[in-house]
C-alpha atoms as one frame of an Amber mdcrd trajectory, in Angstrom:
protein
 101.998  76.504  87.916 102.663  78.627  91.010 103.606  82.269  90.478 105.736
  83.846  93.219 106.917  87.334  94.123 108.720  89.374  96.749 106.898  92.605
  97.640 108.510  95.560  99.392 107.899  99.301  99.642 108.897 102.450 101.531
 112.622 101.834 101.798 113.359 105.591 101.723 117.024 105.310 100.774 118.885
 108.551 101.610 116.068 109.848 103.822 117.333 112.764 105.977 117.117 111.151
 109.471 118.904 114.168 110.973 118.638 112.860 114.530 121.310 110.249 113.763
 124.078 112.822 113.448 127.453 111.189 112.823 125.781 107.770 112.611 123.836
 108.753 109.509 126.168 107.107 106.997 126.316 103.921 109.065 122.528 103.812
 109.070 122.417 104.389 105.310 124.699 101.389 104.931 122.113  99.419 106.945
 119.476 100.356 104.381 121.648  99.251 101.490 122.446  95.970 103.242 118.721
  95.416 103.735 118.141  95.918 100.004 120.855  93.339  99.288 119.192  90.975
 101.739 115.879  91.391  99.888 117.680  90.763  96.575 119.083  87.546  98.042
 115.570  86.488  99.081 114.370  86.930  95.509 117.116  84.490  94.485 116.621
  82.027  97.315 112.853  81.822  96.844 113.143  81.573  93.072 110.650  84.433
  92.859 109.205  85.328  89.472 109.026  89.054  90.287 110.366  91.668  92.686
 107.582  94.209  93.241 108.532  97.610  94.728 105.590  99.874  95.575 107.200
 103.292  95.802 109.288 105.549  98.065 112.409 103.627  97.164 114.977 106.450
  96.745 114.321 109.969  98.024 113.812 112.497  95.224 114.996 115.311  97.528
 118.395 114.333  98.876 118.774 111.028  97.066 122.351 110.596  95.843 123.556
 109.485  92.430 125.813 106.904  94.068 122.759 105.338  95.733 120.877 105.258
  92.448 123.874 103.519  90.863 123.900 101.029  93.749 120.272 100.209  92.927
 121.048  99.932  89.224 123.810  97.395  89.898 121.705  95.549  92.482 118.811
  95.089  90.065 121.158  94.062  87.244 122.579  91.342  89.496 119.290  89.405
  89.414 118.567  89.745  85.684 116.495  88.454  84.003 114.119  88.409  87.017
 111.831  91.438  86.513 111.988  94.263  89.060 108.692  96.166  88.783 108.563
  99.629  90.392 105.716 102.114  90.951 107.160 105.486  92.101 105.601 107.065
  95.193 105.214 110.554  96.609 108.818 110.627  97.921 110.303 109.406  94.630
 107.999 110.702  91.886 108.586 110.038  88.195 110.188 113.398  87.346 112.295
 114.222  84.311 115.255 115.177  86.512 114.998 112.147  88.804 117.559 109.361
  88.656 114.752 107.123  87.464 114.849 108.984  84.155 118.412 110.307  83.977
 120.192 106.993  84.623 120.227 104.070  82.224 118.611 101.137  84.002 118.958
  97.413  83.252 116.472  95.790  80.920 114.876  93.791  83.747 113.674  96.982
  85.499 110.115  98.003  84.643 108.862 101.458  85.626 105.322 102.716  86.021
 104.557 106.373  85.316 101.645 108.772  85.971  99.872 107.074  83.051  98.561
 103.591  83.780 100.977 101.002  82.484 100.727  97.311  81.685 103.516  94.762
  81.353 102.723  91.365  79.890 104.687  88.235  80.762 103.132  85.568  78.510
 105.619  82.868  79.556 104.234  83.190  83.102 100.646  83.872  81.971 100.824
  87.054  84.016 100.045  90.738  83.568 101.306  93.425  85.958  99.489  96.757
  86.048 100.700  99.899  87.761 100.635 103.641  88.230 103.235 105.994  89.696
 103.292 109.475  91.207 104.385 112.223  88.835 104.625 114.786  91.618 104.820
 114.676  95.420 101.146 115.545  96.008  98.303 113.635  94.385  94.862 113.921
  95.968  92.757 112.051  93.395  92.256 108.301  93.251  94.434 106.756  90.522
  91.892 103.939  90.251  89.344 106.404  88.841  91.211 106.097  85.537  92.188
 102.412  85.691  91.472 101.114  82.151  90.619  97.543  83.165  92.403  94.218
  83.040  93.443  92.111  80.057  91.774  88.814  79.259  93.526  85.560  78.492
  95.992  85.533  81.408  95.926  83.352  84.508  97.450  85.922  86.888  96.827
  89.633  87.383  99.025  91.703  89.710  99.126  95.435  90.422 101.800  97.686
  91.976 100.451 100.876  93.534 101.573 103.544  96.014  98.344 104.793  97.584
  96.296 105.379 100.740  93.536 102.874 101.451  90.620 104.789 102.965  89.326
 103.116 106.105  85.900 104.686 105.949  86.209 105.813 109.567  86.974 109.399
 108.639  90.260 109.269 110.563  92.518 109.656 107.520  94.869 112.582 107.096
  93.040 115.663 105.795  94.211 115.080 102.208  95.313 111.447 101.884  97.671
 110.913  98.965  96.273 108.887  96.053  93.225 107.741  98.060  91.603 104.445
  97.071  88.811 102.416  98.624  88.713  98.678  99.232  85.737  98.487  96.879
  87.798 100.100  94.105  90.610  97.624  94.709  88.185  94.696  94.571  86.639
  95.998  91.343  90.005  95.926  89.556  89.758  92.119  89.582  93.395  91.726
  90.621  94.703  88.567  92.248  96.997  90.780  94.306  97.713  94.503  94.711
 101.236  95.209  96.022 100.841  98.487  97.899 103.112 101.094  99.425 102.870
 104.372 101.385 101.783 103.156 104.836 104.763 102.003 106.915 102.664  99.797
 109.191 102.096  96.282 107.772  98.490  95.526 106.875  96.698  92.942 104.753
  93.248  93.347 103.230  90.890  90.394 102.812  88.852  89.864  99.667  85.131
  89.934 100.591  84.325  86.935  98.365  87.539  84.890  98.144  88.216  85.324
 101.884  91.961  85.599 101.339  94.426  88.521 101.185  94.240  90.381  97.902
  96.098  93.613  98.763  98.718  94.478 101.384 101.199  96.945 102.778 104.423
  95.129 103.748 105.541  98.071 105.900 108.983  99.602 105.690 111.734  96.930
 105.545 114.007  99.013 107.778 112.655 101.240 110.544 112.976 104.975 109.963
 111.609 106.324 113.255 110.819 105.078 116.750 107.276 104.350 115.518 108.673
 101.566 113.306 109.967  99.318 116.059 110.528  95.565 116.071 110.826  93.253
 113.095 110.486  94.817 109.639 109.361  92.594 106.815 108.883  91.997 103.146
 106.050  89.838 101.812 106.598  86.626  99.904 103.595  85.648  97.819 102.695
  82.402  96.091  99.741  82.422  93.701  98.477  79.145  92.242  96.615  78.624
  88.968  93.245  78.720  90.747  93.989  82.130  92.242  94.716  80.944  95.767
  97.225  83.297  97.377  99.592  82.525 100.237 101.359  85.532 101.804 104.285
  85.175 104.197 106.007  88.005 106.084 109.794  87.583 106.175 111.946  89.781
 108.475 114.786  91.532 106.649 115.905  94.446 108.849 119.598  95.104 109.445
 118.961  96.658 112.836 115.931  96.683 115.123 114.383  99.723 116.708 113.354
  98.931 120.296 110.986 100.964 122.481 111.065 100.259 126.215 109.673 101.768
 129.389 111.723 101.439 132.565 109.982 102.231 135.849 111.923 104.394 138.286
 109.550 103.735 141.179 111.305 104.311 144.491 114.678 105.128 142.905 116.707
 107.497 145.097 120.205 107.470 143.552 121.887 107.344 140.160 123.420 103.974
 141.040 120.019 102.460 141.856 118.640 103.628 138.521 121.657 102.292 136.594
 121.311  98.913 138.313 117.641  98.736 137.368 118.340  99.688 133.770 121.169
  97.145 133.480 118.837  94.394 134.663 116.223  95.255 132.047 118.664  95.848
 129.185 120.930  92.834 129.694 119.290  90.857 126.862 119.180  93.748 124.398
 121.574  93.756 121.449 124.281  96.407 121.176 123.430  96.801 117.494 119.860
  97.891 118.193 118.439 101.407 118.339 117.024 101.942 121.819 114.287 104.442
 122.645 113.859 104.302 126.425 111.284 106.175 128.480 111.845 106.430 132.225
 108.506 106.379 134.043 107.085 106.062 137.540 107.248 107.885 140.841 110.789
 108.535 142.063 112.176 110.184 145.185 111.510 113.918 145.153 115.171 114.753
 145.844 116.434 112.737 142.841 116.481 113.814 139.181 117.620 111.149 136.630
 120.953 112.370 135.155 120.345 111.678 131.457 123.888 112.593 130.380 125.354
 110.036 132.788 122.904 107.360 131.641 123.688 108.183 128.018 127.366 107.518
 128.678 126.841 104.374 130.752 124.675 102.760 128.059 126.579 104.022 125.038
 127.048 100.424 123.855 123.856 100.751 121.804 124.009 101.978 118.209 121.474
 104.669 119.119 120.201 105.497 122.601 117.486 108.082 123.156 116.339 108.657
 126.737 113.150 110.437 127.754 112.444 111.251 131.398 108.741 110.916 132.235
 109.246 110.219 135.945 107.617 112.335 138.625 108.606 113.018 142.252 106.783
 111.456 145.198 105.117 114.708 146.185 101.799 114.577 148.098  99.648 116.467
 145.570  96.446 116.321 147.619  98.172 117.798 150.660  99.730 120.611 148.620
  96.347 121.457 147.083  94.654 121.340 150.497  97.319 123.639 151.984  96.351
 126.253 149.392  99.864 127.552 148.815 101.345 128.606 145.478 102.314 125.018
 144.621  98.843 123.750 145.472  97.118 126.439 143.383  99.389 125.550 140.452
  98.557 121.847 140.679  94.850 122.626 141.070  94.817 124.677 137.852  96.623
 121.900 135.957  94.119 119.339 137.239  91.301 121.580 135.970  93.009 121.878
 132.577  93.239 118.081 132.320  89.571 117.641 133.224  88.526 120.238 130.601
  90.586 118.660 127.824  88.557 118.029 124.666  90.727 115.263 123.205  93.670
 112.979 123.963  96.243 115.468 122.619  95.037 118.151 125.039  94.999 115.654
 127.926  98.580 114.606 127.122  99.691 118.263 127.128  98.034 118.750 130.523
  99.665 115.595 131.914 103.100 116.676 130.692 102.602 120.115 132.225 101.650
 118.445 135.499 104.766 116.255 135.406 106.903 119.335 134.794 105.229 121.095
 137.712 105.789 118.126 140.000 109.439 117.945 138.924 109.934 121.605 139.841
 108.064 121.271 143.119 110.034 118.149 143.949 113.251 120.019 143.374 112.351
 122.467 146.159 111.394 119.789 148.692 114.360 118.047 150.347
């Protein structure tokens, strides 16, 4: 018998997203529509479980009406179990909606104590642990009590940071776990949350995915561009797991660079942008960076561009162009502009890391923009 599930995490309903301004409520409706779309997938796939690995509804700022929306949404697929492990943005607190609302009987919560739910009719056990507060720096797997015997399938729902071993993690990763710890639990699959970038982890012996982050199902920032997915899993009696990413987003975030090389007028720049944006959907959220060397006498008028391309749901423009100023000649001439550019070049060469180099490059672009504005 094949066991199936839909796995999502990091929805962040009612997240602040201040940059959206008057579009905030429209974007929140996107998030709710995405949750309904995931609910429909659970139905369509005939999934045995809906696994939600934390950061579902913001503890700070989450609204009662949104919690009630979730309550009704989950009730609409009863008796299919909805199994939730709270994360650092929606911890299991006594004053949270998770504890103050009455939830349908098909909703199963994990708390800061390891929990186990048995589903004998499916020969399945689901284990889980949830945040009790926003900051947890210890590994929850240190206290994992072990798995039950006598069941064909063993699943876990966990909001945690998988340590890469490279030493590049945040200084205090929340609920840090290692791949070795995950393997030692003996789970067929660990449904994880916390990291918004999709990632699957391969079992060292079975050579198949055994833990994964689905990523956020709806992009929250410009870093979460493109398709956003949930994971559909099918687990057979022999423990073979098939994972499929299914796009569910209501609206895509798109990041584009448009080169302004040689542009001398506003009209030329608009024409170039129209050519590159003709296939883009009005409903998308566009984050556009203007790059390249432009005419020194021309400065891209962002307010005009914002108005001309207002058809997009969100449009954020960043000007990273620079004027066609002869830097080497200015430096050779030894004037004030040349000395300025020379010092910035020295700062870039002395940079100790990529962040410092980026700061130096941005300072140089700003200098070139100002110099270009004085050269006609």
